[in-house]
N, C-alpha and C positions, 0 to 999 in steps of 0.2 A: 793672935795681933801682939805689934813690938813697938812702942816706941820711938824711934832714933834722931839722933844729933843730926845736920844739917853735914851733907856727907863732903862738902866743898870745902867749908871755914869748921866746921865744928861746934858751930852755934846752937844751942837750944832757943834762941829765943825765932818766933816763927810768929805770922799771921794768917788768918783761916783763910784761902780762897776761895776754893769750893767745898760748901759740906758734902758727905758723905749722901748717895746716893741706894745703898745699898744695907741691910742690916751686918753689922758685925759679927761673926762666927768663929769660931773656936779653928775653922778650915776651911781652905776653897771647896767648895760646894759643885761648884759645873766646872770639867776641864775643858770645852768648850771656849770659856773663857780666854783661857790662855790658846787656843789656835793662834797661828799669823793673819788666818782669816778671817778670827771673830767679830762679831757683827753687833757685838756687846758696848755701843755706841752710848756715852751719857751714863753706864752704870761702873762705880769709881768709890773709892771710901774718902775719905777728906783728906784735901788736897792743901796744903801750906806753903808759904812762900817766906825763905829765913829772910830776918830782918835786917841780917850785917850783910848777908854778900849776895841776896835776891836768887838764890836756887828754888826751883819748885819741886817739891814733890810730896808722898803719898806718907801722912802720918796718920794715924798709924799705917802699919803694912804686915801683910804675911810674911813671920820669918824664914830663913835662909832656906831650914829643911824642907818647910812645907811647899814652898817655890820651886824647890829642886823637884821633890816628890811629882808635884801638877805638870809642869816642863815635860821628868820623864814617861810619864804616863798618854801625852797629846798625841793623838793621829789627826790629821787634817788631809782627806783624800780633794777639795776644795783646791787646795794647794796645785795639786799636782795637776787637775783639772784647766787651771790657770797659767800651764807653764808657758804658752806663747807670749805674753806679759810678761812675767817673770826674765825669759829670754831676750826679749828685747829693753827691760831696764836693765837688766846684767851688761847687756852690749855697751848702752850708755855709760854706765860706770866704770865701765871699764877704763873707755876714753880718755876722759882726763887725768885716768892713776897713770897710764902710759906717756900723756904727755910730761909729766913728772919722773919717772924710771927712766923713760925709755922704753926699748924693746926689752920681752921679758930674758931671752935667749937662757934658759933654764934655771933662770933664780926661782928660788922659794917663794909659797906665799900661802900664808894659811888665813884661811877664813873660821873665825868666830862664830858661831851657831848657825851653821853653815846649813842648818834644818836639809831639804834633801839634793842637794848640792847643785842646783842649778847654776851657782856663779864658780863656781868649779869647773863644771863643763866647757864653760865660756875660757874662763882663763887658762885653761889646758890646751884649748885650742889654740890658743893664744902664743902658746911657749913657756906657758909657766908650769914648774912645778907644785901643782896645788893640793894643800892640804886642809880636811875642813874637819871641827871638835865641835859636837851637837848633843845638847844631852834629852831631846826625844828618842826613845829607841826605835819608834817606828820611821820617822823621819831619817833615821844615820841608816837604818835597813836598806830605804830607798835608794839612798845616797852610792852604798854599798852592792845593790844588785846590779848599779850601772857602772859598776868597776870603779868606782871613785875613793880615793884615800880617804877616809873617813875615819872617828875615832868619837866613838860614843862616852859623853861625859861631857865636861865643862875642859875651861884654861886650868883651872884650879886644881883640877883633878888627870889632867892629861899630863903633868911631869914629863914635857917637853924640854929637849936640852934647851941651853939658854945660847942664847946669840946666833937662832937657827935658820930665822925669817929673814926674808929683803921686807917683805910687807904683809902687815897686818891687818885684815878687813875687818869691822862689826857694822853690817847694814842695818840699822834696828833692832838691835841686839842692845846700846849701852841705856836704854828707858828701862829697861824689861830688867836688871840683875841688882840685888839688893845693895851691892856695895861697888859704885861704877870706876871711886880713886882707885883700890885694890886692883881691879882689872883691868885698867888702862897701864897700873905698874906692872904687873904680871906679863903684858904687852911689851914693855918695853926691855923685861927681861927675857923674853924670846928674841927681839930684835937684835937684826947684828947693827954694828954700829953705821949709824948714815940710815937706816934702815926707815920705814916708813908705816905710820897708822893712818889708817881712812875708816873716821866712822861718819854714819849716817842716820839722822833721827831726825824727828818731828822737833818742829822751832815753834816752844813757848813763847814768841816774844813777834812771828808775822803776822803781817796783818789781817790775814783770815783769820789766827786764833784771836785777835784783841777784839777783831768785827763777831764774829759767833758767842766768847765771852762765854758761859757755861754752855752752849750749845756745842760748842767747838768737838769733834768728832771722835779727837784720839784720845779723850779723857776717859779712859777707859780701866778695868780692872785690873788689866794683866800691864800698865804703867805704872810703874813707880817713881821714875826721874823723868821732870818736863825742862832742858835743859833751851834756854835759849844761845843762839851763834854765843854771847858776851860771854854765859858761864860754861858753856863749852872750854872756849879759850882758855879763860884762869885755869880750869880743872885740867886741861894737859899742861900749860907751862906751870903748875903747880907738880904735876906727874916728871915734868923733864923734859918736856917736847915744844920745838916751838912752830907757830902754827905760817903754815904755809897759803891757805886759802881756805875761805872758810863762805858758803853764800845755798842760796839755793838750787836744790838739784832733784826734779822730778822723775814720775818713771811713769810705764805703760800699764794700759790695764783695757782688755776688751771690753767689748760693750756690753755682754752677757753678765760677767763679772762685776763691772761696773753699775749695771743694772740692780745685782741682788745691794751692793751697798749702796745705792739710796733709797730699795726698799727698807733695808737693815733701820737706815738713818730716818727716815723720815716717815714710820710706822704702819707701809703699805698704803699709803695715801694711792699708789698708782692705781692699784687692788681697786681700792672704793670707788674711783675714777672712772675705770675701765667699766664696770658695772653697772652705769646710769643710760 
């Protein structure tokens, strides 16, 4: 475990927002906690807010080497089973993106943290030359089995040419990285002039998060940073980007998968009720 300064403003002045709900250990013990489909809601290390800029993050947290090792080892069969919902979600994600970029016409797109490559499939069908980078060995192999252009590793290790992509997407990724500012700056390096970065993450200042407080489901061990629209915009501007749009954007899930999420979140209440 390591203590870190604020990734947005560099301050060491923080206020505790949510105390840790799991014991501190020398290294992650359960790889399932780092799956995309993890049901470890409410299990997290101490979460703090920067007094100076308002960024919310886990502190202390696992160091970069431990997290990379965890994500490289992740296997997630449930993600593949939930393919129908993922396809609908990524089709929905692509539409507003193309309203900004116009038709793909063979332009290049990079999906960082592409997992098994569902978004790459969608983008390819819409005419993009789609590439992905993914730390999970299992997920990268799943994507390559489907003929997708996926590199195993991270944006830091991929050594991609400068100014080589028109669009870079990070769907529910930025909250997992240990240094989001550095990751955004790496994205800027591989984008062509005028290129587009697209980031999707949970909103720590949403009405749902404020109503739920410590019961907000996305307080999880695998999430390191909790951005609001304001702090996300501030980080993007600091990295040299102009914010074109920011707002809520949902996702699709099958009823079966949604049922597993409710069971995990509410501790099996449905199972106890059905036994009466």
